[in-house]
N, C-alpha and C positions, 0 to 999 in steps of 0.2 A: 445466480451463479457468478462467482468472481470473474472479472475480465482478465485477459492476458495482455499485459502491456509489454511492448518491445521497443527496441531502438527505432524501428520503422513507424510505429503508430503513436509513440509517446506524445509528440507535439500535438497531434490532432485530438487524441483521447484525453490527455491530461492538461497540458499547458493551455490549450484553447477552449477548454470546457468552462462553462459558467457555473458548474456545480463543484462542491467540495469533492476532492478525490483522495481516497485512502489507498496507498500503495504499499504492499508487502514485498520487500526485497527478500528473497529466499533462495535456497538451493536444495536439490534432491538429497544430498548427503548430510544435511544439517538436521539433527534430531529436534532441537527446539523449534525449527521452522515447520517441521511436520506436525509438531504438537499444536502449533497455533493455526495451522491450515484450516481445521474445521471451524474455528472461531471466525476467521476471515469469511468463510462461506456463509456462516450464520448471519454475520453482519451484512453481507451483500443481499441476503433475502430480507432482513429487517428494514434495510434502507433502500430497497429497490425503487428506482425512479427518483429518489431524492439525493442520493450520494453515489458517486462512481467508486466502486471498490474493486481493486484488482491486484494482480501479483506480477512481479518482475523476477524472472529466473536470472540470477546474477551470472551464472555460467554461460548462458546463451546471449546475454545482453550486457557485456562488461562495460560498455561506454556509459550507460546510465549509472552504474555503480560509481564510476570515476567522477562523472559530472556532479553527483550528489554526495560525494565523500563517504560512501558506504564502506566501512571497514569491519563492521561486525553485523552478523545476521542472526535472527531476523531483525530487520530494521523497517519500521513502518513510518512512512512519511504522510503528512496531511497537507495537501496542496490545494490552494484556492487562489483564483486569479493569476495562475502561473507562478505563484510563490509558495515556498514551504512555510506553513503557519504553525506546525507542530511536528514533533518527532517522538517516536518510542523505540528504544533499542531493547531487544530481548523479548522472550515470551512472557506475556502478562495475561491476567484474567480478562474475559470479555468486558466486564464492567469498566475496566480502565480505558479500553479503546472506545467504548460506548460514550463515556464521559467526555473524552477528547473530541469525538465527533459532534456531540451536542454543543460543546463550547465553541465550535468553529462553523456551525451551520449558518 
């Protein structure tokens, strides 16, 4: 199951993690965000224990959106060693995200 990242736990769960972390910036009212939600859940099962995969609700955690310059959602960031190593904006097929995860493991 995808993790829930917030302003409060982001540093511990993402920035201080030794694993690749995939973060889906989303909102309840965003149609493409809801479309990609099941893909994020599938990836979290596929990579359980290897990659941290989670979501940030932009309405509940506005500071994270500002910090990472999120202006369009869904926006998926790939973070490793506290740095953004890749980014995907917009809903895409699972294979696209899978390829980006493999490239950054």
